[in-house]
KOLNUSE-932974 format. One record per residue (C-alpha): x, y, z. Coordinates in steps of 0.05 Angstrom, whole numbers, always signed. Layout:
% residues N
(atom (X,Y,Z))
...
END
This chain:
% residues 405
(atom (-1209,-541,+650))
(atom (-1285,-526,+642))
(atom (-1272,-453,+632))
(atom (-1219,-466,+579))
(atom (-1266,-515,+543))
(atom (-1322,-463,+544))
(atom (-1276,-411,+515))
(atom (-1254,-460,+461))
(atom (-1327,-475,+444))
(atom (-1343,-401,+436))
(atom (-1291,-393,+381))
(atom (-1322,-449,+339))
(atom (-1358,-429,+275))
(atom (-1432,-414,+279))
(atom (-1449,-475,+237))
(atom (-1415,-520,+287))
(atom (-1445,-485,+348))
(atom (-1516,-496,+319))
(atom (-1502,-569,+306))
(atom (-1536,-594,+371))
(atom (-1602,-558,+354))
(atom (-1601,-590,+285))
(atom (-1594,-658,+318))
(atom (-1660,-647,+354))
(atom (-1697,-648,+289))
(atom (-1667,-715,+268))
(atom (-1683,-786,+288))
(atom (-1653,-822,+349))
(atom (-1600,-860,+310))
(atom (-1581,-799,+269))
(atom (-1578,-757,+332))
(atom (-1531,-808,+364))
(atom (-1484,-809,+305))
(atom (-1486,-733,+299))
(atom (-1472,-725,+373))
(atom (-1412,-771,+368))
(atom (-1384,-733,+308))
(atom (-1396,-666,+342))
(atom (-1361,-689,+404))
(atom (-1301,-713,+365))
(atom (-1297,-646,+329))
(atom (-1302,-607,+393))
(atom (-1249,-651,+427))
(atom (-1202,-643,+367))
(atom (-1209,-567,+367))
(atom (-1201,-563,+442))
(atom (-1138,-606,+437))
(atom (-1110,-560,+382))
(atom (-1120,-497,+423))
(atom (-1094,-528,+488))
(atom (-1032,-556,+452))
(atom (-1017,-489,+417))
(atom (-1022,-452,+483))
(atom (-978,-503,+517))
(atom (-926,-501,+461))
(atom (-924,-425,+464))
(atom (-913,-428,+539))
(atom (-857,-479,+532))
(atom (-816,-446,+475))
(atom (-751,-421,+506))
(atom (-716,-356,+487))
(atom (-668,-364,+428))
(atom (-594,-376,+447))
(atom (-545,-322,+426))
(atom (-471,-309,+437))
(atom (-451,-243,+468))
(atom (-387,-205,+481))
(atom (-374,-142,+521))
(atom (-361,-74,+489))
(atom (-296,-44,+514))
(atom (-263,+24,+514))
(atom (-192,+33,+488))
(atom (-149,+77,+444))
(atom (-155,+56,+371))
(atom (-104,+74,+318))
(atom (-136,+89,+251))
(atom (-97,+53,+198))
(atom (-106,+59,+123))
(atom (-88,-3,+83))
(atom (-66,-3,+10))
(atom (-18,-36,-40))
(atom (+50,-5,-53))
(atom (+104,-15,-105))
(atom (+177,-18,-90))
(atom (+215,+34,-131))
(atom (+290,+36,-141))
(atom (+323,+98,-112))
(atom (+364,+104,-177))
(atom (+369,+64,-241))
(atom (+427,+73,-291))
(atom (+431,+44,-361))
(atom (+506,+40,-372))
(atom (+530,+56,-443))
(atom (+599,+69,-473))
(atom (+624,+140,-484))
(atom (+674,+120,-538))
(atom (+670,+71,-595))
(atom (+713,+8,-598))
(atom (+717,-65,-585))
(atom (+691,-89,-517))
(atom (+748,-129,-487))
(atom (+724,-153,-419))
(atom (+671,-150,-364))
(atom (+700,-147,-294))
(atom (+638,-168,-255))
(atom (+586,-222,-249))
(atom (+514,-213,-267))
(atom (+473,-196,-206))
(atom (+534,-172,-167))
(atom (+531,-114,-118))
(atom (+578,-60,-144))
(atom (+601,+6,-115))
(atom (+615,+74,-144))
(atom (+680,+73,-183))
(atom (+684,-3,-192))
(atom (+712,-24,-260))
(atom (+657,-59,-299))
(atom (+679,-61,-373))
(atom (+742,-48,-412))
(atom (+745,-24,-484))
(atom (+807,-36,-527))
(atom (+852,+23,-507))
(atom (+905,+18,-562))
(atom (+873,+67,-612))
(atom (+863,+118,-556))
(atom (+934,+110,-531))
(atom (+959,+125,-601))
(atom (+914,+186,-606))
(atom (+941,+210,-539))
(atom (+1013,+204,-563))
(atom (+996,+241,-627))
(atom (+964,+297,-587))
(atom (+1026,+302,-543))
(atom (+1072,+306,-604))
(atom (+1030,+360,-636))
(atom (+1032,+399,-572))
(atom (+1108,+393,-569))
(atom (+1115,+416,-641))
(atom (+1071,+476,-634))
(atom (+1102,+494,-567))
(atom (+1171,+497,-600))
(atom (+1144,+542,-655))
(atom (+1112,+586,-603))
(atom (+1178,+594,-566))
(atom (+1211,+616,-632))
(atom (+1155,+664,-647))
(atom (+1159,+695,-577))
(atom (+1234,+706,-587))
(atom (+1221,+740,-655))
(atom (+1168,+782,-621))
(atom (+1217,+807,-569))
(atom (+1271,+819,-621))
(atom (+1226,+861,-666))
(atom (+1200,+900,-608))
(atom (+1272,+917,-588))
(atom (+1290,+936,-660))
(atom (+1228,+978,-667))
(atom (+1247,+1016,-604))
(atom (+1315,+1031,-637))
(atom (+1281,+1051,-703))
(atom (+1316,+992,-735))
(atom (+1251,+956,-754))
(atom (+1185,+979,-782))
(atom (+1120,+977,-744))
(atom (+1094,+927,-795))
(atom (+1149,+878,-778))
(atom (+1135,+887,-704))
(atom (+1060,+875,-714))
(atom (+1073,+813,-756))
(atom (+1118,+785,-702))
(atom (+1064,+799,-649))
(atom (+1010,+766,-691))
(atom (+1053,+704,-704))
(atom (+1067,+696,-630))
(atom (+993,+703,-611))
(atom (+971,+655,-665))
(atom (+1019,+602,-642))
(atom (+998,+613,-570))
(atom (+926,+598,-591))
(atom (+949,+536,-629))
(atom (+985,+511,-567))
(atom (+923,+522,-525))
(atom (+882,+482,-576))
(atom (+935,+427,-573))
(atom (+929,+424,-498))
(atom (+854,+416,-504))
(atom (+863,+361,-555))
(atom (+911,+327,-507))
(atom (+860,+331,-451))
(atom (+806,+302,-496))
(atom (+853,+245,-516))
(atom (+866,+231,-442))
(atom (+791,+231,-428))
(atom (+777,+184,-486))
(atom (+831,+137,-461))
(atom (+799,+140,-392))
(atom (+731,+124,-422))
(atom (+758,+57,-445))
(atom (+749,+36,-372))
(atom (+674,+38,-357))
(atom (+662,+45,-282))
(atom (+599,+43,-240))
(atom (+570,+112,-227))
(atom (+528,+89,-167))
(atom (+523,+36,-113))
(atom (+475,-17,-136))
(atom (+460,-86,-163))
(atom (+477,-105,-234))
(atom (+428,-139,-281))
(atom (+446,-185,-339))
(atom (+502,-165,-387))
(atom (+465,-142,-449))
(atom (+526,-136,-495))
(atom (+579,-190,-487))
(atom (+655,-177,-493))
(atom (+682,-183,-563))
(atom (+629,-140,-595))
(atom (+642,-73,-627))
(atom (+604,-18,-591))
(atom (+590,+53,-609))
(atom (+592,+115,-566))
(atom (+525,+130,-533))
(atom (+493,+70,-567))
(atom (+419,+56,-563))
(atom (+431,-10,-526))
(atom (+457,-9,-456))
(atom (+515,-53,-434))
(atom (+482,-67,-367))
(atom (+430,-37,-321))
(atom (+449,-20,-250))
(atom (+394,-11,-198))
(atom (+405,+21,-131))
(atom (+370,-23,-79))
(atom (+398,+6,-15))
(atom (+357,+46,+1))
(atom (+292,+35,-37))
(atom (+227,+73,-39))
(atom (+157,+45,-32))
(atom (+105,+85,-72))
(atom (+31,+80,-54))
(atom (-31,+122,-59))
(atom (-84,+141,-8))
(atom (-154,+172,-17))
(atom (-155,+248,-18))
(atom (-204,+245,+41))
(atom (-144,+225,+84))
(atom (-104,+287,+64))
(atom (-118,+328,+128))
(atom (-93,+270,+172))
(atom (-33,+259,+126))
(atom (-14,+333,+130))
(atom (-22,+334,+205))
(atom (+22,+273,+214))
(atom (+73,+300,+165))
(atom (+79,+366,+204))
(atom (+90,+325,+268))
(atom (+142,+281,+233))
(atom (+101,+221,+254))
(atom (+80,+194,+186))
(atom (+103,+121,+182))
(atom (+88,+65,+134))
(atom (+87,-7,+156))
(atom (+106,-57,+101))
(atom (+83,-129,+101))
(atom (+123,-171,+52))
(atom (+92,-238,+74))
(atom (+160,-265,+95))
(atom (+162,-328,+138))
(atom (+161,-305,+211))
(atom (+172,-235,+186))
(atom (+146,-175,+225))
(atom (+121,-114,+186))
(atom (+177,-66,+166))
(atom (+171,+7,+185))
(atom (+193,+63,+138))
(atom (+186,+138,+146))
(atom (+143,+172,+93))
(atom (+188,+228,+65))
(atom (+149,+246,+2))
(atom (+77,+270,-8))
(atom (+59,+290,-79))
(atom (+42,+362,-94))
(atom (-24,+346,-128))
(atom (-83,+298,-124))
(atom (-93,+251,-183))
(atom (-157,+276,-215))
(atom (-172,+209,-247))
(atom (-167,+166,-184))
(atom (-179,+217,-129))
(atom (-116,+194,-93))
(atom (-50,+226,-73))
(atom (+17,+190,-79))
(atom (+64,+180,-20))
(atom (+132,+148,-16))
(atom (+168,+117,+42))
(atom (+243,+103,+45))
(atom (+269,+37,+71))
(atom (+344,+24,+80))
(atom (+337,-47,+54))
(atom (+401,-70,+86))
(atom (+376,-142,+84))
(atom (+357,-134,+10))
(atom (+287,-159,+27))
(atom (+253,-111,-20))
(atom (+263,-115,-96))
(atom (+244,-59,-144))
(atom (+177,-74,-177))
(atom (+154,-117,-118))
(atom (+83,-107,-91))
(atom (+76,-100,-16))
(atom (+19,-89,+33))
(atom (+24,-20,+63))
(atom (-9,+4,+127))
(atom (-6,+78,+147))
(atom (-25,+103,+216))
(atom (-66,+167,+207))
(atom (-95,+183,+276))
(atom (-114,+155,+343))
(atom (-185,+152,+370))
(atom (-180,+164,+445))
(atom (-224,+120,+490))
(atom (-265,+94,+433))
(atom (-320,+42,+444))
(atom (-299,-22,+410))
(atom (-343,-82,+393))
(atom (-328,-145,+354))
(atom (-339,-138,+279))
(atom (-391,-194,+280))
(atom (-435,-153,+326))
(atom (-448,-99,+274))
(atom (-505,-113,+225))
(atom (-529,-77,+162))
(atom (-602,-57,+161))
(atom (-647,-16,+115))
(atom (-636,+45,+159))
(atom (-561,+36,+169))
(atom (-517,-5,+215))
(atom (-540,-30,+283))
(atom (-522,-78,+340))
(atom (-565,-119,+387))
(atom (-553,-100,+459))
(atom (-576,-148,+514))
(atom (-605,-112,+573))
(atom (-595,-137,+645))
(atom (-667,-163,+643))
(atom (-651,-207,+583))
(atom (-686,-169,+527))
(atom (-648,-155,+462))
(atom (-656,-84,+435))
(atom (-634,-57,+368))
(atom (-584,+0,+375))
(atom (-563,+42,+313))
(atom (-488,+56,+310))
(atom (-438,+94,+267))
(atom (-374,+57,+250))
(atom (-313,+101,+262))
(atom (-260,+50,+243))
(atom (-258,-23,+222))
(atom (-193,-62,+227))
(atom (-223,-127,+202))
(atom (-231,-157,+272))
(atom (-261,-102,+315))
(atom (-300,-39,+301))
(atom (-297,+28,+337))
(atom (-368,+53,+341))
(atom (-409,+111,+367))
(atom (-484,+121,+376))
(atom (-508,+100,+445))
(atom (-464,+40,+458))
(atom (-427,+44,+524))
(atom (-367,+4,+548))
(atom (-391,-56,+587))
(atom (-453,-67,+544))
(atom (-468,-139,+523))
(atom (-473,-143,+447))
(atom (-496,-203,+407))
(atom (-443,-231,+360))
(atom (-478,-295,+338))
(atom (-551,-315,+331))
(atom (-578,-248,+308))
(atom (-625,-281,+258))
(atom (-664,-314,+315))
(atom (-672,-249,+353))
(atom (-737,-209,+356))
(atom (-725,-137,+378))
(atom (-751,-128,+449))
(atom (-757,-203,+462))
(atom (-716,-241,+513))
(atom (-656,-282,+492))
(atom (-613,-335,+524))
(atom (-545,-301,+525))
(atom (-482,-344,+525))
(atom (-413,-315,+530))
(atom (-364,-326,+472))
(atom (-322,-389,+480))
(atom (-370,-413,+534))
(atom (-432,-457,+537))
(atom (-458,-429,+603))
(atom (-514,-378,+601))
(atom (-499,-309,+628))
(atom (-533,-291,+693))
(atom (-580,-233,+687))
(atom (-616,-194,+741))
(atom (-690,-183,+726))
(atom (-708,-113,+744))
END
């Protein structure tokens, strides 16, 4: 105690240390008062130094939460937003003009190729068909007569009973009528086609939208307004884009036929849907620096709807035996990222790391961290590099046991 008091007295200012000598030059009462004041000052200063030293000795190491770095295979996954795209979309229009008589489906109905959807008044086209048949019959009869005349004049010409001019005229008449009959047959086929076009059938399997022109209206052939829009929803494609930096991994996975997209549609109790990526664009978008990919999903449950936005995750590669730490253990510093590692002796040291992959929960890192290391996940602000800490395991209030070495 005397040694500590002497040391404390030595650190006093010179004016205070010379205070006793100054008292010798004063009177008895003044010296008494001065001595009392000097003693109080010395006691206060001594108490301050002793209390500070005692407080410094009694301050415990700061508590921190730690977890153990582990080694495992980590799948590198790229996350993005995708758009559901219809495999085919058809705007159905009429191929002949007439009055729309009926719609043979309900809006929003699933239809198949060949299903009858609309019917146009067929009567004008039936009449045109009969007219074409009659014209063909008439010209066919004239052709038969012309062919007989042709044969007759050829026979007479061989007997020198008819001139070559008469023979040539008979040949020309027969050939002309043959061409007319051929044209009549084409006109008959067109009339049949037009009559068939009065029944408008679905060209694809898909789901119908709203009826855009109601029955009773007059419609024109190849009109600007569609009757209905049919969208093929089984299967559908999901279009999304990834950074061009991922292109080597994309190409490697594509060559191995292992490029899959996992779709999260936020359904209740719904697991992510998997769909093979079967399209990689042939160029990188110069404006965004990304490349487009498309995955095909059979959509048998009709869960995906064209135009819908979905979360897409694409597995690009696997990091073998990577060192993994909780995301909370990695801190950002002026010189890059780092983690605090607690040594067996209890000191916390700052260890720079490189992040190889971040899945939002854990990080795969490199840079001196080994599996089994204790890393600090909470309480980093209270840590002084190189100082001891009171390590507590995650989800536990008991301190970790450390061996001082």
